[in-house]
N, C-alpha and C positions, 0 to 999 in steps of 0.2 A: 661579583658577590651585590654587584648591582643589578643585576638578572632574577636570581631567591628577595632582595627586595619587593619587586614588581612580577610575584609570578602567579596572583590573582592577575591581574592586569592583562598578563597573557595568555590567562587561561581565556580569558573572556577574549580575547580578539581571536584567536586562535577555534574557539566555540562560533562564533556568529561567522568564522571565514567560512568554516561547515553547515551553521545551516543558509546561507547562502546558496551556496553552491547544490545543499540539495535541494532545494528553491529550483533555483533555475536549473537543474537537470530536469524533476518533476511536471514544468513547465515542458519542456520538451517533447518528453512521453506523454503527453493530455497532447499534442499536436499532431504527435505519431499517429495516436489513436483513434484521432479522432479523425485523417486520413482515413485510413484504412476500415475505418468505422461507413466508409464510403461504397466502397466494395462490393459487389454483389455478387451473392452466392452461388447465383446457377441456377442449375437444374438437381442439385448432387441432394439425396438426402437426409434431411437433420438425423443427428443420436438423437434417441428415446431414449431416457433415463427409468423405470419405473425403481419406486423405494417400496419397499414387502416388510413389514412386519407388525406382530399381534399391541394390539392394543390394550396399556393398563390397563385396570382396574381401578376402579375412582378411590378407593379404598388409599392404595399405594402412595399416587400419586400425593394428597394431602401428609402422607406417611412423613 
């Protein structure tokens, strides 16, 4: 019965634990990204994406 009285506090503790672990794992991911940015691509060709589409007339943009 005592657990039901303190359910809000248990929820807050669990939520803080999740936020803490998420923040910690995000920091380690940022460190991995920083180290992978230092790697050179070399002489490989880079992919180029070209987006083509028709422009909307000015009357339909604001309608």
